[in-house]
PyMOL Python script that loads the backbone (N, CA, C, O; Angstrom):
from pymol import cmd

cmd.read_pdbstr("""\
ATOM      1  N   ILE A   1     153.451 146.749 114.878  1.00  0.00           N
ATOM      2  CA  ILE A   1     152.369 145.856 114.479  1.00  0.00           C
ATOM      3  C   ILE A   1     152.702 145.301 113.095  1.00  0.00           C
ATOM      4  O   ILE A   1     153.043 146.050 112.179  1.00  0.00           O
ATOM      5  N   THR A   2     152.598 143.979 112.958  1.00  0.00           N
ATOM      6  CA  THR A   2     152.869 143.314 111.693  1.00  0.00           C
ATOM      7  C   THR A   2     151.549 143.010 110.988  1.00  0.00           C
ATOM      8  O   THR A   2     150.618 142.476 111.591  1.00  0.00           O
ATOM      9  N   THR A   3     151.486 143.353 109.723  1.00  0.00           N
ATOM     10  CA  THR A   3     150.298 143.085 108.914  1.00  0.00           C
ATOM     11  C   THR A   3     150.690 142.204 107.740  1.00  0.00           C
ATOM     12  O   THR A   3     151.684 142.458 107.060  1.00  0.00           O
ATOM     13  N   LEU A   4     149.903 141.177 107.515  1.00  0.00           N
ATOM     14  CA  LEU A   4     150.145 140.260 106.406  1.00  0.00           C
ATOM     15  C   LEU A   4     148.901 140.237 105.524  1.00  0.00           C
ATOM     16  O   LEU A   4     147.790 140.023 106.009  1.00  0.00           O
ATOM     17  N   PHE A   5     149.098 140.460 104.216  1.00  0.00           N
ATOM     18  CA  PHE A   5     147.992 140.437 103.261  1.00  0.00           C
ATOM     19  C   PHE A   5     148.286 139.395 102.198  1.00  0.00           C
ATOM     20  O   PHE A   5     149.398 139.335 101.672  1.00  0.00           O
ATOM     21  N   LEU A   6     147.299 138.579 101.883  1.00  0.00           N
ATOM     22  CA  LEU A   6     147.452 137.528 100.884  1.00  0.00           C
ATOM     23  C   LEU A   6     146.240 137.557  99.958  1.00  0.00           C
ATOM     24  O   LEU A   6     145.098 137.649 100.409  1.00  0.00           O
ATOM     25  N   GLN A   7     146.512 137.475  98.646  1.00  0.00           N
ATOM     26  CA  GLN A   7     145.418 137.391  97.671  1.00  0.00           C
ATOM     27  C   GLN A   7     145.736 136.296  96.679  1.00  0.00           C
ATOM     28  O   GLN A   7     146.840 136.237  96.137  1.00  0.00           O
ATOM     29  N   LEU A   8     144.767 135.427  96.441  1.00  0.00           N
ATOM     30  CA  LEU A   8     144.923 134.306  95.518  1.00  0.00           C
ATOM     31  C   LEU A   8     143.833 134.401  94.455  1.00  0.00           C
ATOM     32  O   LEU A   8     142.647 134.476  94.779  1.00  0.00           O
ATOM     33  N   THR A   9     144.241 134.398  93.180  1.00  0.00           N
ATOM     34  CA  THR A   9     143.306 134.411  92.060  1.00  0.00           C
ATOM     35  C   THR A   9     143.557 133.169  91.211  1.00  0.00           C
ATOM     36  O   THR A   9     144.693 132.889  90.826  1.00  0.00           O
ATOM     37  N   VAL A  10     142.496 132.431  90.923  1.00  0.00           N
ATOM     38  CA  VAL A  10     142.612 131.197  90.149  1.00  0.00           C
ATOM     39  C   VAL A  10     141.554 131.218  89.052  1.00  0.00           C
ATOM     40  O   VAL A  10     140.405 131.588  89.292  1.00  0.00           O
ATOM     41  N   ASP A  11     141.957 130.811  87.830  1.00  0.00           N
ATOM     42  CA  ASP A  11     141.025 130.661  86.708  1.00  0.00           C
ATOM     43  C   ASP A  11     141.007 129.210  86.256  1.00  0.00           C
ATOM     44  O   ASP A  11     142.059 128.590  86.097  1.00  0.00           O
ATOM     45  N   ASP A  12     139.809 128.665  86.046  1.00  0.00           N
ATOM     46  CA  ASP A  12     139.600 127.305  85.547  1.00  0.00           C
ATOM     47  C   ASP A  12     140.379 126.252  86.326  1.00  0.00           C
ATOM     48  O   ASP A  12     141.389 125.731  85.852  1.00  0.00           O
ATOM     49  N   MET A  13     139.900 125.951  87.512  1.00  0.00           N
ATOM     50  CA  MET A  13     140.528 124.938  88.345  1.00  0.00           C
ATOM     51  C   MET A  13     139.602 123.731  88.458  1.00  0.00           C
ATOM     52  O   MET A  13     138.386 123.880  88.577  1.00  0.00           O
ATOM     53  N   GLY A  14     140.183 122.547  88.421  1.00  0.00           N
ATOM     54  CA  GLY A  14     139.423 121.320  88.620  1.00  0.00           C
ATOM     55  C   GLY A  14     140.179 120.362  89.517  1.00  0.00           C
ATOM     56  O   GLY A  14     141.390 120.190  89.380  1.00  0.00           O
ATOM     57  N   ILE A  15     139.451 119.736  90.443  1.00  0.00           N
ATOM     58  CA  ILE A  15     140.031 118.741  91.351  1.00  0.00           C
ATOM     59  C   ILE A  15     139.173 117.488  91.254  1.00  0.00           C
ATOM     60  O   ILE A  15     137.947 117.558  91.339  1.00  0.00           O
ATOM     61  N   CYS A  16     139.822 116.345  91.075  1.00  0.00           N
ATOM     62  CA  CYS A  16     139.126 115.069  90.963  1.00  0.00           C
ATOM     63  C   CYS A  16     139.595 114.147  92.091  1.00  0.00           C
ATOM     64  O   CYS A  16     140.793 113.938  92.281  1.00  0.00           O
ATOM     65  N   VAL A  17     138.627 113.600  92.836  1.00  0.00           N
ATOM     66  CA  VAL A  17     138.927 112.625  93.884  1.00  0.00           C
ATOM     67  C   VAL A  17     138.267 111.308  93.468  1.00  0.00           C
ATOM     68  O   VAL A  17     137.051 111.161  93.598  1.00  0.00           O
ATOM     69  N   PRO A  18     139.056 110.348  92.968  1.00  0.00           N
ATOM     70  CA  PRO A  18     138.476 109.067  92.540  1.00  0.00           C
ATOM     71  C   PRO A  18     137.822 108.337  93.704  1.00  0.00           C
ATOM     72  O   PRO A  18     138.339 108.348  94.821  1.00  0.00           O
ATOM     73  N   LEU A  19     136.706 107.715  93.443  1.00  0.00           N
ATOM     74  CA  LEU A  19     135.987 106.937  94.454  1.00  0.00           C
ATOM     75  C   LEU A  19     136.173 105.465  94.114  1.00  0.00           C
ATOM     76  O   LEU A  19     135.422 104.895  93.322  1.00  0.00           O
ATOM     77  N   LEU A  20     137.175 104.868  94.717  1.00  0.00           N
ATOM     78  CA  LEU A  20     137.509 103.479  94.448  1.00  0.00           C
ATOM     79  C   LEU A  20     137.161 102.631  95.652  1.00  0.00           C
ATOM     80  O   LEU A  20     137.322 103.066  96.793  1.00  0.00           O
ATOM     81  N   SER A  21     136.683 101.419  95.403  1.00  0.00           N
ATOM     82  CA  SER A  21     136.409 100.519  96.519  1.00  0.00           C
ATOM     83  C   SER A  21     137.718 100.074  97.162  1.00  0.00           C
ATOM     84  O   SER A  21     137.786  99.876  98.375  1.00  0.00           O
ATOM     85  N   SER A  22     138.751  99.920  96.346  1.00  0.00           N
ATOM     86  CA  SER A  22     140.081  99.586  96.843  1.00  0.00           C
ATOM     87  C   SER A  22     141.110 100.073  95.822  1.00  0.00           C
ATOM     88  O   SER A  22     141.020  99.730  94.643  1.00  0.00           O
ATOM     89  N   PRO A  23     142.092 100.875  96.268  1.00  0.00           N
ATOM     90  CA  PRO A  23     143.085 101.356  95.315  1.00  0.00           C
ATOM     91  C   PRO A  23     144.088 100.284  94.912  1.00  0.00           C
ATOM     92  O   PRO A  23     144.887 100.492  93.998  1.00  0.00           O
ATOM     93  N   TYR A  24     144.051  99.139  95.587  1.00  0.00           N
ATOM     94  CA  TYR A  24     145.004  98.070  95.297  1.00  0.00           C
ATOM     95  C   TYR A  24     144.337  97.012  94.442  1.00  0.00           C
ATOM     96  O   TYR A  24     143.366  96.383  94.861  1.00  0.00           O
ATOM     97  N   GLN A  25     144.854  96.821  93.259  1.00  0.00           N
ATOM     98  CA  GLN A  25     144.320  95.829  92.359  1.00  0.00           C
ATOM     99  C   GLN A  25     145.454  94.894  91.966  1.00  0.00           C
ATOM    100  O   GLN A  25     146.514  95.354  91.542  1.00  0.00           O
ATOM    101  N   PRO A  26     145.248  93.589  92.101  1.00  0.00           N
ATOM    102  CA  PRO A  26     146.308  92.672  91.718  1.00  0.00           C
ATOM    103  C   PRO A  26     146.585  92.758  90.219  1.00  0.00           C
ATOM    104  O   PRO A  26     145.659  92.779  89.408  1.00  0.00           O
ATOM    105  N   ILE A  27     147.852  92.806  89.867  1.00  0.00           N
ATOM    106  CA  ILE A  27     148.259  92.824  88.471  1.00  0.00           C
ATOM    107  C   ILE A  27     148.759  91.430  88.130  1.00  0.00           C
ATOM    108  O   ILE A  27     149.725  90.951  88.724  1.00  0.00           O
ATOM    109  N   PRO A  28     148.102  90.775  87.172  1.00  0.00           N
ATOM    110  CA  PRO A  28     148.544  89.424  86.830  1.00  0.00           C
ATOM    111  C   PRO A  28     149.931  89.451  86.203  1.00  0.00           C
ATOM    112  O   PRO A  28     150.229  90.306  85.369  1.00  0.00           O
ATOM    113  N   ASN A  29     150.771  88.515  86.609  1.00  0.00           N
ATOM    114  CA  ASN A  29     152.140  88.395  86.099  1.00  0.00           C
ATOM    115  C   ASN A  29     152.893  89.730  86.117  1.00  0.00           C
ATOM    116  O   ASN A  29     153.224  90.268  85.061  1.00  0.00           O
ATOM    117  N   PRO A  30     153.163  90.262  87.308  1.00  0.00           N
ATOM    118  CA  PRO A  30     153.772  91.586  87.386  1.00  0.00           C
ATOM    119  C   PRO A  30     155.193  91.646  86.840  1.00  0.00           C
ATOM    120  O   PRO A  30     155.716  92.739  86.626  1.00  0.00           O
ATOM    121  N   GLY A  31     155.821  90.518  86.612  1.00  0.00           N
ATOM    122  CA  GLY A  31     157.174  90.527  86.057  1.00  0.00           C
ATOM    123  C   GLY A  31     158.219  90.417  87.147  1.00  0.00           C
ATOM    124  O   GLY A  31     157.904  90.540  88.331  1.00  0.00           O
ATOM    125  N   PRO A  32     159.476  90.183  86.750  1.00  0.00           N
ATOM    126  CA  PRO A  32     160.531  90.017  87.742  1.00  0.00           C
ATOM    127  C   PRO A  32     160.797  91.322  88.493  1.00  0.00           C
ATOM    128  O   PRO A  32     160.862  92.403  87.906  1.00  0.00           O
ATOM    129  N   GLY A  33     160.945  91.186  89.787  1.00  0.00           N
ATOM    130  CA  GLY A  33     161.266  92.339  90.625  1.00  0.00           C
ATOM    131  C   GLY A  33     160.061  93.162  91.020  1.00  0.00           C
ATOM    132  O   GLY A  33     160.198  94.089  91.818  1.00  0.00           O
ATOM    133  N   LEU A  34     158.877  92.860  90.491  1.00  0.00           N
ATOM    134  CA  LEU A  34     157.673  93.612  90.835  1.00  0.00           C
ATOM    135  C   LEU A  34     156.789  92.753  91.709  1.00  0.00           C
ATOM    136  O   LEU A  34     156.717  91.534  91.550  1.00  0.00           O
ATOM    137  N   GLN A  35     156.116  93.413  92.637  1.00  0.00           N
ATOM    138  CA  GLN A  35     155.241  92.689  93.545  1.00  0.00           C
ATOM    139  C   GLN A  35     153.795  93.073  93.256  1.00  0.00           C
ATOM    140  O   GLN A  35     153.512  94.198  92.844  1.00  0.00           O
ATOM    141  N   SER A  36     152.906  92.151  93.471  1.00  0.00           N
ATOM    142  CA  SER A  36     151.489  92.426  93.343  1.00  0.00           C
ATOM    143  C   SER A  36     150.896  92.284  94.744  1.00  0.00           C
ATOM    144  O   SER A  36     151.344  91.378  95.446  1.00  0.00           O
ATOM    145  N   PRO A  37     149.965  93.058  95.216  1.00  0.00           N
ATOM    146  CA  PRO A  37     149.205  94.068  94.485  1.00  0.00           C
ATOM    147  C   PRO A  37     149.929  95.422  94.408  1.00  0.00           C
ATOM    148  O   PRO A  37     150.764  95.754  95.249  1.00  0.00           O
ATOM    149  N   ARG A  38     149.580  96.176  93.383  1.00  0.00           N
ATOM    150  CA  ARG A  38     150.097  97.530  93.192  1.00  0.00           C
ATOM    151  C   ARG A  38     148.932  98.470  92.954  1.00  0.00           C
ATOM    152  O   ARG A  38     147.831  98.034  92.615  1.00  0.00           O
ATOM    153  N   VAL A  39     149.175  99.759  93.131  1.00  0.00           N
ATOM    154  CA  VAL A  39     148.144 100.752  92.841  1.00  0.00           C
ATOM    155  C   VAL A  39     148.085 100.932  91.334  1.00  0.00           C
ATOM    156  O   VAL A  39     149.110 101.127  90.679  1.00  0.00           O
ATOM    157  N   THR A  40     146.889 100.866  90.797  1.00  0.00           N
ATOM    158  CA  THR A  40     146.718 101.081  89.362  1.00  0.00           C
ATOM    159  C   THR A  40     145.831 102.300  89.158  1.00  0.00           C
ATOM    160  O   THR A  40     144.964 102.585  89.985  1.00  0.00           O
ATOM    161  N   GLU A  41     146.041 103.018  88.067  1.00  0.00           N
ATOM    162  CA  GLU A  41     145.233 104.187  87.764  1.00  0.00           C
ATOM    163  C   GLU A  41     144.127 103.799  86.792  1.00  0.00           C
ATOM    164  O   GLU A  41     144.376 103.181  85.757  1.00  0.00           O
ATOM    165  N   ALA A  42     142.934 104.164  87.137  1.00  0.00           N
ATOM    166  CA  ALA A  42     141.800 103.909  86.252  1.00  0.00           C
ATOM    167  C   ALA A  42     141.625 105.105  85.332  1.00  0.00           C
ATOM    168  O   ALA A  42     141.706 106.251  85.775  1.00  0.00           O
ATOM    169  N   GLU A  43     141.385 104.843  84.061  1.00  0.00           N
ATOM    170  CA  GLU A  43     141.169 105.927  83.087  1.00  0.00           C
ATOM    171  C   GLU A  43     139.827 106.614  83.334  1.00  0.00           C
ATOM    172  O   GLU A  43     139.736 107.840  83.276  1.00  0.00           O
ATOM    173  N   GLN A  44     138.780 105.822  83.610  1.00  0.00           N
ATOM    174  CA  GLN A  44     137.468 106.374  83.883  1.00  0.00           C
ATOM    175  C   GLN A  44     136.858 105.632  85.056  1.00  0.00           C
ATOM    176  O   GLN A  44     137.144 104.457  85.282  1.00  0.00           O
ATOM    177  N   GLY A  45     136.009 106.337  85.803  1.00  0.00           N
ATOM    178  CA  GLY A  45     135.347 105.718  86.925  1.00  0.00           C
ATOM    179  C   GLY A  45     134.599 106.747  87.746  1.00  0.00           C
ATOM    180  O   GLY A  45     134.535 107.918  87.370  1.00  0.00           O
ATOM    181  N   SER A  46     134.035 106.323  88.858  1.00  0.00           N
ATOM    182  CA  SER A  46     133.302 107.223  89.736  1.00  0.00           C
ATOM    183  C   SER A  46     134.270 108.166  90.440  1.00  0.00           C
ATOM    184  O   SER A  46     135.374 107.778  90.823  1.00  0.00           O
ATOM    185  N   ALA A  47     133.829 109.426  90.604  1.00  0.00           N
ATOM    186  CA  ALA A  47     134.703 110.414  91.216  1.00  0.00           C
ATOM    187  C   ALA A  47     133.889 111.554  91.817  1.00  0.00           C
ATOM    188  O   ALA A  47     132.763 111.821  91.397  1.00  0.00           O
ATOM    189  N   LEU A  48     134.473 112.214  92.797  1.00  0.00           N
ATOM    190  CA  LEU A  48     133.969 113.474  93.310  1.00  0.00           C
ATOM    191  C   LEU A  48     134.755 114.553  92.568  1.00  0.00           C
ATOM    192  O   LEU A  48     135.983 114.591  92.647  1.00  0.00           O
ATOM    193  N   VAL A  49     134.052 115.433  91.846  1.00  0.00           N
ATOM    194  CA  VAL A  49     134.712 116.418  90.991  1.00  0.00           C
ATOM    195  C   VAL A  49     134.335 117.824  91.456  1.00  0.00           C
ATOM    196  O   VAL A  49     133.156 118.135  91.619  1.00  0.00           O
ATOM    197  N   LEU A  50     135.338 118.663  91.666  1.00  0.00           N
ATOM    198  CA  LEU A  50     135.143 120.059  92.027  1.00  0.00           C
ATOM    199  C   LEU A  50     135.691 120.910  90.889  1.00  0.00           C
ATOM    200  O   LEU A  50     136.842 120.740  90.485  1.00  0.00           O
ATOM    201  N   THR A  51     134.878 121.820  90.370  1.00  0.00           N
ATOM    202  CA  THR A  51     135.345 122.747  89.338  1.00  0.00           C
ATOM    203  C   THR A  51     134.937 124.162  89.725  1.00  0.00           C
ATOM    204  O   THR A  51     133.910 124.372  90.371  1.00  0.00           O
ATOM    205  N   VAL A  52     135.753 125.123  89.323  1.00  0.00           N
ATOM    206  CA  VAL A  52     135.430 126.535  89.527  1.00  0.00           C
ATOM    207  C   VAL A  52     135.989 127.311  88.342  1.00  0.00           C
ATOM    208  O   VAL A  52     137.152 127.147  87.973  1.00  0.00           O
ATOM    209  N   GLU A  53     135.151 128.157  87.750  1.00  0.00           N
ATOM    210  CA  GLU A  53     135.589 128.945  86.593  1.00  0.00           C
ATOM    211  C   GLU A  53     136.602 129.998  87.019  1.00  0.00           C
ATOM    212  O   GLU A  53     137.629 130.179  86.364  1.00  0.00           O
ATOM    213  N   SER A  54     136.313 130.695  88.123  1.00  0.00           N
ATOM    214  CA  SER A  54     137.284 131.659  88.648  1.00  0.00           C
ATOM    215  C   SER A  54     136.995 131.894  90.122  1.00  0.00           C
ATOM    216  O   SER A  54     135.856 131.781  90.575  1.00  0.00           O
ATOM    217  N   THR A  55     138.044 132.222  90.858  1.00  0.00           N
ATOM    218  CA  THR A  55     137.905 132.533  92.269  1.00  0.00           C
ATOM    219  C   THR A  55     138.960 133.551  92.675  1.00  0.00           C
ATOM    220  O   THR A  55     140.061 133.584  92.126  1.00  0.00           O
ATOM    221  N   GLN A  56     138.602 134.369  93.635  1.00  0.00           N
ATOM    222  CA  GLN A  56     139.548 135.321  94.205  1.00  0.00           C
ATOM    223  C   GLN A  56     139.354 135.287  95.719  1.00  0.00           C
ATOM    224  O   GLN A  56     138.269 135.585  96.219  1.00  0.00           O
ATOM    225  N   ILE A  57     140.395 134.927  96.432  1.00  0.00           N
ATOM    226  CA  ILE A  57     140.350 134.819  97.888  1.00  0.00           C
ATOM    227  C   ILE A  57     141.367 135.788  98.462  1.00  0.00           C
ATOM    228  O   ILE A  57     142.526 135.801  98.049  1.00  0.00           O
ATOM    229  N   SER A  58     140.928 136.598  99.415  1.00  0.00           N
ATOM    230  CA  SER A  58     141.818 137.575 100.065  1.00  0.00           C
ATOM    231  C   SER A  58     141.792 137.342 101.562  1.00  0.00           C
ATOM    232  O   SER A  58     140.761 136.989 102.134  1.00  0.00           O
ATOM    233  N   ALA A  59     142.940 137.543 102.189  1.00  0.00           N
ATOM    234  CA  ALA A  59     143.039 137.413 103.643  1.00  0.00           C
ATOM    235  C   ALA A  59     143.994 138.478 104.171  1.00  0.00           C
ATOM    236  O   ALA A  59     145.003 138.796 103.540  1.00  0.00           O
ATOM    237  N   CYS A  60     143.659 139.021 105.333  1.00  0.00           N
ATOM    238  CA  CYS A  60     144.502 140.030 105.976  1.00  0.00           C
ATOM    239  C   CYS A  60     144.621 139.661 107.452  1.00  0.00           C
ATOM    240  O   CYS A  60     143.625 139.372 108.116  1.00  0.00           O
ATOM    241  N   SER A  61     145.838 139.674 107.947  1.00  0.00           N
ATOM    242  CA  SER A  61     146.084 139.341 109.344  1.00  0.00           C
ATOM    243  C   SER A  61     146.834 140.482 110.006  1.00  0.00           C
ATOM    244  O   SER A  61     147.938 140.844 109.598  1.00  0.00           O
ATOM    245  N   SER A  62     146.218 141.036 111.028  1.00  0.00           N
ATOM    246  CA  SER A  62     146.857 142.069 111.849  1.00  0.00           C
ATOM    247  C   SER A  62     146.276 141.928 113.244  1.00  0.00           C
ATOM    248  O   SER A  62     145.433 142.724 113.660  1.00  0.00           O
ATOM    249  N   GLY A  63     146.726 140.923 113.954  1.00  0.00           N
ATOM    250  CA  GLY A  63     146.153 140.602 115.258  1.00  0.00           C
ATOM    251  C   GLY A  63     145.023 139.597 115.129  1.00  0.00           C
ATOM    252  O   GLY A  63     144.980 138.615 115.870  1.00  0.00           O
ATOM    253  N   SER A  64     144.108 139.829 114.198  1.00  0.00           N
ATOM    254  CA  SER A  64     143.044 138.868 113.899  1.00  0.00           C
ATOM    255  C   SER A  64     143.038 138.629 112.386  1.00  0.00           C
ATOM    256  O   SER A  64     143.629 139.395 111.625  1.00  0.00           O
ATOM    257  N   LEU A  65     142.373 137.575 111.970  1.00  0.00           N
ATOM    258  CA  LEU A  65     142.351 137.202 110.557  1.00  0.00           C
ATOM    259  C   LEU A  65     141.006 137.581 109.952  1.00  0.00           C
ATOM    260  O   LEU A  65     139.950 137.241 110.485  1.00  0.00           O
ATOM    261  N   VAL A  66     141.064 138.286 108.837  1.00  0.00           N
ATOM    262  CA  VAL A  66     139.864 138.669 108.105  1.00  0.00           C
ATOM    263  C   VAL A  66     140.031 138.142 106.687  1.00  0.00           C
ATOM    264  O   VAL A  66     141.086 138.319 106.079  1.00  0.00           O
ATOM    265  N   SER A  67     138.993 137.494 106.154  1.00  0.00           N
ATOM    266  CA  SER A  67     139.103 136.958 104.797  1.00  0.00           C
ATOM    267  C   SER A  67     137.785 137.136 104.060  1.00  0.00           C
ATOM    268  O   SER A  67     136.723 137.275 104.666  1.00  0.00           O
ATOM    269  N   LYS A  68     137.884 137.128 102.730  1.00  0.00           N
ATOM    270  CA  LYS A  68     136.691 137.144 101.891  1.00  0.00           C
ATOM    271  C   LYS A  68     137.020 136.423 100.599  1.00  0.00           C
ATOM    272  O   LYS A  68     138.187 136.302 100.226  1.00  0.00           O
ATOM    273  N   GLY A  69     136.003 135.949  99.926  1.00  0.00           N
ATOM    274  CA  GLY A  69     136.229 135.229  98.684  1.00  0.00           C
ATOM    275  C   GLY A  69     135.070 135.372  97.728  1.00  0.00           C
ATOM    276  O   GLY A  69     133.922 135.556  98.134  1.00  0.00           O
ATOM    277  N   LYS A  70     135.390 135.283  96.442  1.00  0.00           N
ATOM    278  CA  LYS A  70     134.383 135.296  95.377  1.00  0.00           C
ATOM    279  C   LYS A  70     134.602 134.051  94.531  1.00  0.00           C
ATOM    280  O   LYS A  70     135.736 133.711  94.192  1.00  0.00           O
ATOM    281  N   PHE A  71     133.512 133.376  94.193  1.00  0.00           N
ATOM    282  CA  PHE A  71     133.583 132.173  93.377  1.00  0.00           C
ATOM    283  C   PHE A  71     132.601 132.311  92.215  1.00  0.00           C
ATOM    284  O   PHE A  71     131.452 132.705  92.415  1.00  0.00           O
ATOM    285  N   LYS A  72     133.052 131.988  91.003  1.00  0.00           N
ATOM    286  CA  LYS A  72     132.174 132.026  89.831  1.00  0.00           C
ATOM    287  C   LYS A  72     132.052 130.607  89.273  1.00  0.00           C
ATOM    288  O   LYS A  72     133.055 129.957  88.976  1.00  0.00           O
ATOM    289  N   ASN A  73     130.812 130.138  89.136  1.00  0.00           N
ATOM    290  CA  ASN A  73     130.507 128.792  88.627  1.00  0.00           C
ATOM    291  C   ASN A  73     131.229 127.697  89.410  1.00  0.00           C
ATOM    292  O   ASN A  73     131.911 126.849  88.834  1.00  0.00           O
ATOM    293  N   PHE A  74     131.067 127.731  90.721  1.00  0.00           N
ATOM    294  CA  PHE A  74     131.620 126.712  91.616  1.00  0.00           C
ATOM    295  C   PHE A  74     130.682 125.509  91.598  1.00  0.00           C
ATOM    296  O   PHE A  74     129.475 125.663  91.784  1.00  0.00           O
ATOM    297  N   CYS A  75     131.223 124.318  91.376  1.00  0.00           N
ATOM    298  CA  CYS A  75     130.397 123.116  91.280  1.00  0.00           C
ATOM    299  C   CYS A  75     131.103 121.941  91.947  1.00  0.00           C
ATOM    300  O   CYS A  75     132.273 121.675  91.675  1.00  0.00           O
ATOM    301  N   VAL A  76     130.384 121.242  92.822  1.00  0.00           N
ATOM    302  CA  VAL A  76     130.855 119.982  93.416  1.00  0.00           C
ATOM    303  C   VAL A  76     129.832 118.929  93.016  1.00  0.00           C
ATOM    304  O   VAL A  76     128.636 119.100  93.254  1.00  0.00           O
ATOM    305  N   ARG A  77     130.301 117.834  92.405  1.00  0.00           N
ATOM    306  CA  ARG A  77     129.369 116.814  91.943  1.00  0.00           C
ATOM    307  C   ARG A  77     130.004 115.430  91.992  1.00  0.00           C
ATOM    308  O   ARG A  77     131.226 115.280  92.001  1.00  0.00           O
ATOM    309  N   PHE A  78     129.136 114.429  92.023  1.00  0.00           N
ATOM    310  CA  PHE A  78     129.562 113.045  91.884  1.00  0.00           C
ATOM    311  C   PHE A  78     129.361 112.651  90.421  1.00  0.00           C
ATOM    312  O   PHE A  78     128.278 112.838  89.867  1.00  0.00           O
ATOM    313  N   ALA A  79     130.395 112.112  89.806  1.00  0.00           N
ATOM    314  CA  ALA A  79     130.322 111.678  88.410  1.00  0.00           C
ATOM    315  C   ALA A  79     130.547 110.176  88.354  1.00  0.00           C
ATOM    316  O   ALA A  79     131.542 109.673  88.876  1.00  0.00           O
ATOM    317  N   ASP A  80     129.622 109.457  87.721  1.00  0.00           N
ATOM    318  CA  ASP A  80     129.718 108.004  87.641  1.00  0.00           C
ATOM    319  C   ASP A  80     130.767 107.530  86.650  1.00  0.00           C
ATOM    320  O   ASP A  80     131.432 106.522  86.891  1.00  0.00           O
ATOM    321  N   ASP A  81     130.927 108.235  85.545  1.00  0.00           N
ATOM    322  CA  ASP A  81     131.835 107.800  84.483  1.00  0.00           C
ATOM    323  C   ASP A  81     132.724 108.971  84.086  1.00  0.00           C
ATOM    324  O   ASP A  81     132.550 109.555  83.017  1.00  0.00           O
ATOM    325  N   PHE A  82     133.678 109.311  84.951  1.00  0.00           N
ATOM    326  CA  PHE A  82     134.501 110.509  84.760  1.00  0.00           C
ATOM    327  C   PHE A  82     135.889 110.123  84.252  1.00  0.00           C
ATOM    328  O   PHE A  82     136.505 109.182  84.754  1.00  0.00           O
ATOM    329  N   GLY A  83     136.370 110.856  83.257  1.00  0.00           N
ATOM    330  CA  GLY A  83     137.699 110.612  82.704  1.00  0.00           C
ATOM    331  C   GLY A  83     138.629 111.776  82.991  1.00  0.00           C
ATOM    332  O   GLY A  83     138.355 112.901  82.574  1.00  0.00           O
ATOM    333  N   THR A  84     139.720 111.525  83.692  1.00  0.00           N
ATOM    334  CA  THR A  84     140.652 112.606  84.044  1.00  0.00           C
ATOM    335  C   THR A  84     141.392 113.147  82.834  1.00  0.00           C
ATOM    336  O   THR A  84     141.960 114.237  82.903  1.00  0.00           O
ATOM    337  N   SER A  85     141.401 112.412  81.724  1.00  0.00           N
ATOM    338  CA  SER A  85     142.103 112.877  80.532  1.00  0.00           C
ATOM    339  C   SER A  85     141.238 113.808  79.676  1.00  0.00           C
ATOM    340  O   SER A  85     141.707 114.314  78.656  1.00  0.00           O
ATOM    341  N   TRP A  86     139.995 114.040  80.073  1.00  0.00           N
ATOM    342  CA  TRP A  86     139.121 114.922  79.312  1.00  0.00           C
ATOM    343  C   TRP A  86     139.667 116.344  79.330  1.00  0.00           C
ATOM    344  O   TRP A  86     140.275 116.766  80.314  1.00  0.00           O
ATOM    345  N   ASP A  87     139.452 117.080  78.248  1.00  0.00           N
ATOM    346  CA  ASP A  87     139.888 118.474  78.165  1.00  0.00           C
ATOM    347  C   ASP A  87     139.033 119.403  79.006  1.00  0.00           C
ATOM    348  O   ASP A  87     139.530 120.398  79.535  1.00  0.00           O
ATOM    349  N   ASP A  88     137.764 119.093  79.134  1.00  0.00           N
ATOM    350  CA  ASP A  88     136.834 119.975  79.852  1.00  0.00           C
ATOM    351  C   ASP A  88     136.193 119.199  81.002  1.00  0.00           C
ATOM    352  O   ASP A  88     135.476 118.226  80.769  1.00  0.00           O
ATOM    353  N   TRP A  89     136.443 119.618  82.223  1.00  0.00           N
ATOM    354  CA  TRP A  89     135.887 118.948  83.398  1.00  0.00           C
ATOM    355  C   TRP A  89     134.583 119.582  83.855  1.00  0.00           C
ATOM    356  O   TRP A  89     133.963 119.084  84.795  1.00  0.00           O
ATOM    357  N   LYS A  90     134.152 120.661  83.223  1.00  0.00           N
ATOM    358  CA  LYS A  90     132.951 121.364  83.666  1.00  0.00           C
ATOM    359  C   LYS A  90     131.714 120.503  83.423  1.00  0.00           C
ATOM    360  O   LYS A  90     131.695 119.693  82.496  1.00  0.00           O
ATOM    361  N   PRO A  91     130.672 120.676  84.259  1.00  0.00           N
ATOM    362  CA  PRO A  91     129.466 119.872  84.077  1.00  0.00           C
ATOM    363  C   PRO A  91     128.795 120.182  82.746  1.00  0.00           C
ATOM    364  O   PRO A  91     128.867 121.304  82.246  1.00  0.00           O
ATOM    365  N   ARG A  92     128.154 119.191  82.192  1.00  0.00           N
ATOM    366  CA  ARG A  92     127.464 119.369  80.899  1.00  0.00           C
ATOM    367  C   ARG A  92     126.055 119.827  81.115  1.00  0.00           C
ATOM    368  O   ARG A  92     125.317 120.031  80.151  1.00  0.00           O
TER     369      ARG A  92
END
""", "prot")
cmd.dss("prot")
cmd.show_as("cartoon", "prot")
cmd.util.cbc("prot")
cmd.orient("prot")
């Protein structure tokens, strides 16, 4: 019988999913060899933001899969004016 055990511990994780109407924005005068439209990165804008202060997820497989997880200060939110360059992504 084969048994597989996996444990993942993460501290201070943040994931940002930008909410753009269109990721393609025309760049005026893109220069020689460049084509427009291109994907541009916005410094600030609307986004779906997931943050978690700490999490521990464990899984064990031995014929069937058993898992459990702990999450501390897990937050999913929509932010209207979110900047990915900010040092702290946690909600205010």
